[in-house]
C-alpha positions, 0 to 999 in steps of 0.5 A, a space after each residue: 646366680 644365672 643358674 638359679 635364674 634359669 632353674 626358676 625360669 624352667 620351674 615357672 614355665 613348666 606349669 605353663 606347658 602343662 596348662 597348654 597341654 591341658 587346653 589342648 586336651 580340652 579342645 580335642 575333647 570339645 571338638 570330638 563332642 561337637 562332631 558327635 553332636 553334628 552327626 546326631 543332628 544330621 541323622 535327625 534331619 535325614 530321619 525327618 526328611 524321610 518322614 516328610 516323604 511318607 506324609 506326602 505319600 499319605 496326602 497323595 493317597 488321601 487325594 486319590 481316595 477323594 477322587 475315587 469317592 467322587 467317581 463312585 458318587 457320580 457313577 451311583 448318581 448316573 446309575 440311579 438316573 438311568 434306572 429311573 429313565 429306564 423303568 420310569 416310575 413303575 417300581 418306585 419302592 425298589 428305586 426308593 430302596 436303592 436310593 436309600 442304599 446309595 444314600 447310606 453308602 454316600 454317608 459311609 464314604 463321607 465319614 471315611 473322608 472326614 477320618 482321612 481329613 482328620 488324619 491329614 490334619 494330624 499328619 500336617 501338624 506332625 510334619 510342621 513340628 518335625 520341620 520346626 525340630 529340623 530347623 532347631 537342629 540345623 541351628 544347633 549344627 551351625 552353632 556347633 560348627 562355629 564352636 568347632 571353628 573357634 576351638 580349632 583356632 584356639 588349638 592352633 594358637 596354643 600349638 603356635 604358643 607351645 612351639 614358641 615356648 619349646 623354642 625358647 626352652 631349647 635356646 635357654 638350655 643351649 645357653 645354659 650348657 654353653 655357660 656351664 662349659 665356660 665355667 668349667 673352662 674357667 675353673 680348669 684354667 684357674 686350676 692350671 695357672 696355680 
């Protein structure tokens, strides 16, 4: 009767062992997926940071263009003043033509600055969006890290439970073997006494 009980116990514990093994396999797969997600998030964050450096370089270049434009305008205005002073008003038609050229150049440079300003606005918007995506990816990475930690804890708990189950199964096997030996000894003893 006790043998039947042990066979029933082993039959009942086998699905539990398989279920634990299945949990371990799922946890291992989830851990690998979370690690891949974390690596992808880190790559995206690094790419965004490298783009931010380029945006900053473009901003500095735009500032340098603005500075050079201001210097050219000042030099043009100074040159125009010097020519007026030097020549007086003896050549008003020539000076008027030069002034018109300067005005034309100034309008061209202002148009270029407007283009640079528009580009900077677009760059700033792109940078803001990239930073928002970086924050989202960072949140996902933290979530993935928390999930990995939870999975690791569950995996460790399942390993401990499996170890305990293995110990109990080994103990029951030893007890079963002892019981079988006792029954054989009893049988042999009965046979000898007859």
